[in-house]
N, CA and C atoms as a LAMMPS dump frame, in Angstrom:
ITEM: TIMESTEP
0
ITEM: NUMBER OF ATOMS
423
ITEM: BOX BOUNDS ff ff ff
-5.0000000000000000e+02 5.0000000000000000e+02
-5.0000000000000000e+02 5.0000000000000000e+02
-5.0000000000000000e+02 5.0000000000000000e+02
ITEM: ATOMS id mol type element x y z
1 1 1 N 0.836 -1.101 -0.065
2 1 2 C 0.057 0.007 0.05
3 1 3 C 0.93 1.167 0.018
4 2 1 N 0.565 2.209 -0.679
5 2 2 C 1.136 3.509 -0.86
6 2 3 C 0.494 4.502 -0.259
7 3 1 N 0.857 5.208 0.86
8 3 2 C 0.149 6.23 1.391
9 3 3 C 0.805 7.533 1.162
10 4 1 N 0.108 8.668 0.723
11 4 2 C 0.687 9.936 0.426
12 4 3 C 0.016 11.025 1.185
13 5 1 N 0.686 12.048 1.612
14 5 2 C 0.179 13.14 2.19
15 5 3 C 0.609 14.413 1.398
16 6 1 N -0.275 15.018 0.677
17 6 2 C 0.032 16.101 -0.131
18 6 3 C -0.333 17.51 0.453
19 7 1 N 0.39 18.519 0.044
20 7 2 C 0.08 19.899 0.487
21 7 3 C 1.346 20.702 0.631
22 8 1 N 1.204 22.057 0.735
23 8 2 C 2.421 22.901 0.795
24 8 3 C 3.044 22.871 2.03
25 9 1 N 2.336 22.632 3.192
26 9 2 C 2.862 22.741 4.517
27 9 3 C 2.558 21.257 5.098
28 10 1 N 3.601 20.679 5.676
29 10 2 C 3.357 19.419 6.398
30 10 3 C 2.508 19.632 7.603
31 11 1 N 1.222 19.057 7.653
32 11 2 C 0.497 19.123 8.725
33 11 3 C -0.323 17.911 8.854
34 12 1 N -0.076 17.119 9.863
35 12 2 C -0.793 15.817 9.902
36 12 3 C -2.125 15.86 10.712
37 13 1 N -2.477 17.012 11.132
38 13 2 C -3.641 17.187 11.909
39 13 3 C -3.948 16.205 13.024
40 14 1 N -2.844 15.643 13.479
41 14 2 C -2.906 14.701 14.538
42 14 3 C -3.304 13.288 14.079
43 15 1 N -3.315 13.085 12.826
44 15 2 C -3.555 11.696 12.32
45 15 3 C -2.368 10.835 12.547
46 16 1 N -2.575 9.758 13.214
47 16 2 C -1.502 8.731 13.547
48 16 3 C -1.316 7.974 12.316
49 17 1 N -0.093 7.571 12.073
50 17 2 C 0.339 6.683 10.97
51 17 3 C 0.93 7.391 9.738
52 18 1 N 0.687 8.782 9.675
53 18 2 C 1.201 9.625 8.641
54 18 3 C 2.734 9.629 8.538
55 19 1 N 3.51 9.096 9.644
56 19 2 C 4.951 9.117 9.599
57 19 3 C 5.314 7.964 8.631
58 20 1 N 4.433 7.08 8.183
59 20 2 C 4.729 6.019 7.258
60 20 3 C 4.569 6.394 5.807
61 21 1 N 4.207 7.66 5.527
62 21 2 C 3.731 7.932 4.203
63 21 3 C 4.908 8.803 3.526
64 22 1 N 4.604 8.894 2.211
65 22 2 C 5.381 9.811 1.308
66 22 3 C 4.703 11.235 1.337
67 23 1 N 5.518 12.297 1.505
68 23 2 C 4.991 13.555 1.365
69 23 3 C 5.232 14.075 0.003
70 24 1 N 4.517 15.015 -0.462
71 24 2 C 4.623 15.697 -1.882
72 24 3 C 5.061 17.027 -1.764
73 25 1 N 6.183 17.363 -1.664
74 25 2 C 6.671 18.808 -1.508
75 25 3 C 7.604 19.173 -2.627
76 26 1 N 8.497 18.332 -3.042
77 26 2 C 9.549 18.761 -4.12
78 26 3 C 9.78 17.524 -5.007
79 27 1 N 10.695 17.688 -5.905
80 27 2 C 10.977 16.757 -6.953
81 27 3 C 11.575 15.338 -6.489
82 28 1 N 12.205 15.456 -5.437
83 28 2 C 12.652 14.248 -4.755
84 28 3 C 11.488 13.453 -4.203
85 29 1 N 10.613 14.047 -3.692
86 29 2 C 9.472 13.431 -3.181
87 29 3 C 8.662 12.698 -4.412
88 30 1 N 8.469 13.504 -5.482
89 30 2 C 7.842 12.909 -6.641
90 30 3 C 8.56 11.648 -7.216
91 31 1 N 9.895 11.847 -7.264
92 31 2 C 10.583 10.666 -7.726
93 31 3 C 10.514 9.495 -6.892
94 32 1 N 10.449 9.716 -5.52
95 32 2 C 10.224 8.595 -4.48
96 32 3 C 8.898 8.009 -4.707
97 33 1 N 7.973 8.692 -4.897
98 33 2 C 6.503 8.243 -5.063
99 33 3 C 6.491 7.481 -6.443
100 34 1 N 7.089 7.949 -7.535
101 34 2 C 7.01 7.208 -8.818
102 34 3 C 7.69 5.776 -8.58
103 35 1 N 8.976 5.89 -7.871
104 35 2 C 9.682 4.586 -7.797
105 35 3 C 8.794 3.6 -6.91
106 36 1 N 8.127 3.961 -5.945
107 36 2 C 7.257 3.161 -5.035
108 36 3 C 6.137 2.605 -5.956
109 37 1 N 5.5 3.545 -6.719
110 37 2 C 4.329 2.887 -7.618
111 37 3 C 4.764 1.943 -8.504
112 38 1 N 5.938 2.249 -9.234
113 38 2 C 6.478 1.257 -10.168
114 38 3 C 6.826 -0.089 -9.463
115 39 1 N 7.576 -0.026 -8.269
116 39 2 C 7.955 -1.128 -7.526
117 39 3 C 6.675 -1.907 -7.1
118 40 1 N 5.659 -1.212 -6.679
119 40 2 C 4.421 -1.98 -6.347
120 40 3 C 3.895 -2.789 -7.581
121 41 1 N 3.87 -2.07 -8.65
122 41 2 C 3.283 -2.705 -9.847
123 41 3 C 4.163 -3.994 -10.302
124 42 1 N 5.53 -3.718 -10.247
125 42 2 C 6.356 -4.841 -10.553
126 42 3 C 6.047 -6.088 -9.533
127 43 1 N 6.059 -5.763 -8.179
128 43 2 C 5.864 -6.885 -7.303
129 43 3 C 4.468 -7.467 -7.509
130 44 1 N 3.354 -6.654 -7.827
131 44 2 C 2.029 -7.229 -8.032
132 44 3 C 1.989 -8.168 -9.279
133 45 1 N 2.798 -7.979 -10.179
134 45 2 C 2.828 -8.839 -11.325
135 45 3 C 3.656 -10.119 -11.196
136 46 1 N 4.273 -10.283 -10.074
137 46 2 C 5.076 -11.559 -9.959
138 46 3 C 4.08 -12.701 -9.81
139 47 1 N 4.416 -13.945 -10.332
140 47 2 C 3.523 -15.039 -10.273
141 47 3 C 3.519 -15.535 -8.813
142 48 1 N 4.396 -15.171 -8.002
143 48 2 C 4.351 -15.644 -6.568
144 48 3 C 3.587 -14.823 -5.675
145 49 1 N 3.113 -13.661 -6.217
146 49 2 C 2.31 -12.644 -5.302
147 49 3 C 1.08 -13.193 -5.041
148 50 1 N 0.524 -13.289 -3.849
149 50 2 C -0.73 -13.837 -3.49
150 50 3 C -1.764 -12.581 -3.793
151 51 1 N -3.065 -13.143 -3.907
152 51 2 C -4.127 -12.161 -4.262
153 51 3 C -4.191 -11.073 -3.214
154 52 1 N -4.177 -11.434 -1.843
155 52 2 C -4.098 -10.441 -0.782
156 52 3 C -2.992 -9.428 -1.029
157 53 1 N -1.781 -9.934 -1.179
158 53 2 C -0.644 -9.026 -1.262
159 53 3 C -0.861 -8.139 -2.444
160 54 1 N -1.358 -8.73 -3.559
161 54 2 C -1.569 -7.957 -4.794
162 54 3 C -2.503 -6.796 -4.599
163 55 1 N -3.65 -6.963 -3.826
164 55 2 C -4.614 -5.971 -3.463
165 55 3 C -3.857 -5.032 -2.632
166 56 1 N -3.115 -5.331 -1.666
167 56 2 C -2.368 -4.332 -0.883
168 56 3 C -1.444 -3.475 -1.674
169 57 1 N -0.615 -4.148 -2.564
170 57 2 C 0.241 -3.384 -3.418
171 57 3 C -0.424 -2.482 -4.438
172 58 1 N -1.59 -2.767 -4.705
173 58 2 C -2.384 -1.863 -5.748
174 58 3 C -3.254 -0.977 -5.029
175 59 1 N -3.182 -0.734 -3.744
176 59 2 C -4.006 0.167 -3.039
177 59 3 C -3.216 1.308 -2.815
178 60 1 N -3.685 2.55 -3.117
179 60 2 C -3.024 3.705 -3.055
180 60 3 C -3.951 4.846 -2.158
181 61 1 N -3.275 5.287 -1.235
182 61 2 C -4.201 6.177 -0.281
183 61 3 C -3.464 7.606 -0.347
184 62 1 N -4.333 8.634 -0.589
185 62 2 C -3.985 10.003 -0.458
186 62 3 C -4.493 10.583 0.697
187 63 1 N -3.764 11.175 1.471
188 63 2 C -4.259 11.841 2.779
189 63 3 C -4.57 13.406 2.428
190 64 1 N -5.699 13.767 2.483
191 64 2 C -6.042 15.155 2.189
192 64 3 C -6.767 15.351 1.016
193 65 1 N -8.038 15.909 1.115
194 65 2 C -8.84 16.224 0.024
195 65 3 C -8.837 17.634 -0.477
196 66 1 N -7.704 18.245 -0.273
197 66 2 C -7.478 19.685 -0.829
198 66 3 C -7.073 19.64 -2.224
199 67 1 N -6.711 20.726 -2.829
200 67 2 C -6.385 20.786 -4.113
201 67 3 C -5.274 19.948 -4.632
202 68 1 N -4.178 19.78 -3.882
203 68 2 C -3.07 19.069 -4.2
204 68 3 C -3.306 17.475 -4.122
205 69 1 N -4.076 17.217 -3.116
206 69 2 C -4.378 15.792 -2.849
207 69 3 C -5.374 15.23 -3.837
208 70 1 N -6.435 16.095 -4.265
209 70 2 C -7.427 15.742 -5.309
210 70 3 C -6.848 15.665 -6.637
211 71 1 N -5.975 16.597 -6.872
212 71 2 C -5.177 16.565 -8.285
213 71 3 C -4.325 15.333 -8.338
214 72 1 N -3.477 15.115 -7.321
215 72 2 C -2.681 13.957 -7.351
216 72 3 C -3.411 12.635 -7.492
217 73 1 N -4.549 12.415 -6.839
218 73 2 C -5.345 11.235 -6.77
219 73 3 C -5.964 11.191 -8.103
220 74 1 N -6.327 12.199 -8.843
221 74 2 C -6.905 12.054 -10.193
222 74 3 C -5.884 11.748 -10.978
223 75 1 N -4.626 12.25 -11.044
224 75 2 C -3.515 11.991 -11.923
225 75 3 C -2.965 10.631 -11.744
226 76 1 N -2.869 10.232 -10.542
227 76 2 C -2.53 8.776 -10.198
228 76 3 C -3.467 7.752 -10.797
229 77 1 N -4.719 8.055 -10.598
230 77 2 C -5.852 7.251 -11.092
231 77 3 C -5.696 7.09 -12.674
232 78 1 N -5.467 8.213 -13.253
233 78 2 C -5.369 8.205 -14.71
234 78 3 C -4.172 7.523 -15.279
235 79 1 N -3.012 7.675 -14.548
236 79 2 C -1.873 6.989 -14.983
237 79 3 C -2.001 5.576 -14.784
238 80 1 N -2.475 5.084 -13.683
239 80 2 C -2.635 3.633 -13.343
240 80 3 C -3.619 2.914 -14.349
241 81 1 N -4.669 3.581 -14.697
242 81 2 C -5.695 2.892 -15.411
243 81 3 C -5.577 3.154 -16.88
244 82 1 N -4.903 4.231 -17.418
245 82 2 C -4.666 4.473 -18.814
246 82 3 C -3.345 4.306 -19.319
247 83 1 N -2.403 4.62 -18.54
248 83 2 C -0.995 4.475 -19.068
249 83 3 C -0.34 3.184 -18.72
250 84 1 N -0.257 2.96 -17.442
251 84 2 C 0.649 1.885 -16.976
252 84 3 C 0.029 0.506 -17.339
253 85 1 N -1.29 0.437 -17.435
254 85 2 C -1.905 -0.974 -17.732
255 85 3 C -1.395 -1.507 -19.118
256 86 1 N -0.91 -0.676 -19.864
257 86 2 C -0.346 -1.21 -21.227
258 86 3 C 1.008 -1.946 -20.888
259 87 1 N 1.766 -1.507 -19.892
260 87 2 C 3.038 -1.987 -19.538
261 87 3 C 2.941 -3.137 -18.567
262 88 1 N 1.83 -3.219 -17.821
263 88 2 C 1.641 -4.268 -16.972
264 88 3 C 0.248 -5.05 -17.137
265 89 1 N 0.104 -5.857 -18.162
266 89 2 C -1.17 -6.341 -18.757
267 89 3 C -1.576 -7.379 -17.731
268 90 1 N -0.777 -7.883 -16.834
269 90 2 C -1.26 -8.864 -15.85
270 90 3 C -2.183 -8.336 -14.814
271 91 1 N -2.165 -7.035 -14.709
272 91 2 C -2.921 -6.319 -13.732
273 91 3 C -4.313 -6.037 -14.366
274 92 1 N -5.193 -6.211 -13.552
275 92 2 C -6.715 -5.889 -13.945
276 92 3 C -6.989 -4.538 -13.363
277 93 1 N -7.629 -3.814 -14.141
278 93 2 C -8.022 -2.401 -13.611
279 93 3 C -8.737 -2.464 -12.273
280 94 1 N -9.614 -3.498 -12.16
281 94 2 C -10.531 -3.592 -10.941
282 94 3 C -9.719 -3.909 -9.708
283 95 1 N -8.507 -4.281 -9.908
284 95 2 C -7.555 -4.506 -8.79
285 95 3 C -7.04 -3.33 -8.254
286 96 1 N -6.911 -2.277 -8.951
287 96 2 C -6.309 -1.018 -8.479
288 96 3 C -7.176 -0.031 -7.841
289 97 1 N -6.851 0.363 -6.622
290 97 2 C -7.743 1.423 -6.008
291 97 3 C -6.967 2.531 -5.429
292 98 1 N -7.61 3.703 -5.621
293 98 2 C -7.056 4.975 -5.096
294 98 3 C -8.072 5.509 -4.089
295 99 1 N -7.634 5.852 -2.956
296 99 2 C -8.432 6.266 -1.818
297 99 3 C -7.95 7.657 -1.463
298 100 1 N -8.982 8.563 -1.182
299 100 2 C -8.627 9.869 -0.697
300 100 3 C -9.193 9.944 0.76
301 101 1 N -8.363 10.061 1.75
302 101 2 C -8.746 10.135 3.182
303 101 3 C -8.897 11.607 3.535
304 102 1 N -10.153 12.11 3.865
305 102 2 C -10.327 13.401 4.125
306 102 3 C -11.001 13.598 5.484
307 103 1 N -10.686 14.598 6.274
308 103 2 C -11.316 14.734 7.501
309 103 3 C -12.549 15.38 7.595
310 104 1 N -13.023 16.017 6.382
311 104 2 C -14.276 16.733 6.341
312 104 3 C -15.29 15.952 5.402
313 105 1 N -16.481 16.376 5.343
314 105 2 C -17.465 15.785 4.581
315 105 3 C -17.394 15.805 3.022
316 106 1 N -16.608 16.752 2.604
317 106 2 C -16.477 16.931 1.115
318 106 3 C -15.141 17.336 0.739
319 107 1 N -14.683 17.165 -0.485
320 107 2 C -13.357 17.572 -1.007
321 107 3 C -13.246 19.089 -1.127
322 108 1 N -12.118 19.557 -1.175
323 108 2 C -11.847 21.089 -1.399
324 108 3 C -12.55 21.856 -0.491
325 109 1 N -12.589 21.406 0.764
326 109 2 C -13.338 22.212 1.649
327 109 3 C -12.842 23.649 2.106
328 110 1 N -11.708 23.888 1.534
329 110 2 C -11.189 25.317 1.88
330 110 3 C -11.681 26.149 0.821
331 111 1 N -12.249 25.931 -0.137
332 111 2 C -12.857 26.642 -1.293
333 111 3 C -14.316 26.804 -1.043
334 112 1 N -15.045 27.608 -1.963
335 112 2 C -16.438 27.678 -1.946
336 112 3 C -17.1 26.415 -2.215
337 113 1 N -18.15 26.074 -1.576
338 113 2 C -18.737 24.791 -1.598
339 113 3 C -19.201 24.515 -3.104
340 114 1 N -19.398 25.604 -3.92
341 114 2 C -19.962 25.356 -5.201
342 114 3 C -18.679 24.671 -6.042
343 115 1 N -17.442 25.198 -5.728
344 115 2 C -16.391 24.542 -6.402
345 115 3 C -16.179 23.129 -5.98
346 116 1 N -16.336 22.851 -4.78
347 116 2 C -16.197 21.497 -4.234
348 116 3 C -17.365 20.494 -5.084
349 117 1 N -18.6 20.976 -5.153
350 117 2 C -19.617 20.238 -5.765
351 117 3 C -19.223 20.052 -7.285
352 118 1 N -18.661 21.105 -7.928
353 118 2 C -18.313 21.052 -9.242
354 118 3 C -17.186 19.88 -9.459
355 119 1 N -16.306 19.931 -8.614
356 119 2 C -15.176 18.929 -8.661
357 119 3 C -15.664 17.462 -8.551
358 120 1 N -16.735 17.392 -7.699
359 120 2 C -17.305 16.057 -7.438
360 120 3 C -18.127 15.645 -8.637
361 121 1 N -18.799 16.581 -9.23
362 121 2 C -19.707 16.242 -10.438
363 121 3 C -18.842 16.305 -11.729
364 122 1 N -17.818 16.845 -11.885
365 122 2 C -17.063 16.985 -13.21
366 122 3 C -16.243 15.683 -13.542
367 123 1 N -15.992 14.883 -12.577
368 123 2 C -15.143 13.7 -12.678
369 123 3 C -15.812 12.555 -12.091
370 124 1 N -17.2 12.126 -12.429
371 124 2 C -17.933 11.231 -11.64
372 124 3 C -17.367 9.836 -11.738
373 125 1 N -16.849 9.465 -12.936
374 125 2 C -16.248 8.15 -13.137
375 125 3 C -15.03 7.954 -12.229
376 126 1 N -14.147 8.938 -12.158
377 126 2 C -12.889 8.943 -11.479
378 126 3 C -13.249 8.975 -9.996
379 127 1 N -14.157 9.825 -9.547
380 127 2 C -14.561 9.736 -8.092
381 127 3 C -15.29 8.583 -7.626
382 128 1 N -15.913 7.855 -8.607
383 128 2 C -16.671 6.553 -8.18
384 128 3 C -15.435 5.577 -7.906
385 129 1 N -14.304 5.703 -8.593
386 129 2 C -13.262 4.728 -8.293
387 129 3 C -12.3 5.287 -7.332
388 130 1 N -12.233 6.662 -7.168
389 130 2 C -11.437 7.166 -6.051
390 130 3 C -12.366 7.341 -4.916
391 131 1 N -12.134 6.468 -3.865
392 131 2 C -13.109 6.459 -2.826
393 131 3 C -12.669 7.604 -1.79
394 132 1 N -13.65 8.325 -1.418
395 132 2 C -13.511 9.287 -0.513
396 132 3 C -13.892 8.718 1.05
397 133 1 N -12.912 8.796 1.868
398 133 2 C -13.074 8.096 3.177
399 133 3 C -12.841 9.227 4.256
400 134 1 N -13.732 9.283 5.102
401 134 2 C -13.655 10.238 6.264
402 134 3 C -12.623 9.591 7.268
403 135 1 N -11.658 10.477 7.696
404 135 2 C -10.598 10.037 8.487
405 135 3 C -11.264 9.885 9.983
406 136 1 N -11.184 8.566 10.5
407 136 2 C -11.78 8.336 11.756
408 136 3 C -10.868 7.765 12.821
409 137 1 N -9.686 7.36 12.306
410 137 2 C -8.736 6.811 13.235
411 137 3 C -7.285 6.782 12.515
412 138 1 N -6.398 6.136 13.035
413 138 2 C -5.026 6.129 12.586
414 138 3 C -4.878 5.321 11.314
415 139 1 N -4.047 5.758 10.404
416 139 2 C -3.622 5.071 9.27
417 139 3 C -2.63 4.022 9.471
418 140 1 N -2.797 2.856 8.922
419 140 2 C -1.79 1.75 9.189
420 140 3 C -0.99 1.606 7.914
421 141 1 N 0.268 1.289 7.95
422 141 2 C 1.106 1.022 6.642
423 141 3 C 0.757 -0.323 6.162
């Protein structure tokens, strides 16, 4: 499982478990995330990988439903489902999951609610597969 915490300032809002995640602040962070995603895909394709381990390797969690987290989740979803499936044909699209963990009831909550609703409506297919989860406890690696 890959857990990410996106934003311009690191603020874990007291959520336990974020010390196990990748942060998204600079190019080194982006390269580390890319390497982890590719590594997870490589391990998920191995014939010795169990179904449970494959699901774990193909589960991606983004902490934060702000602009950076939502944009990253959408781009990750598109990359996994449109670009990388060509290079990893053994992976089924329904095995890949992207989750956004948000502490509020809707995404982009720092903006006007109309913008939040627009974002939820403008990408309904992606948001149906990017699961919005309310943060209720610690995140486990």
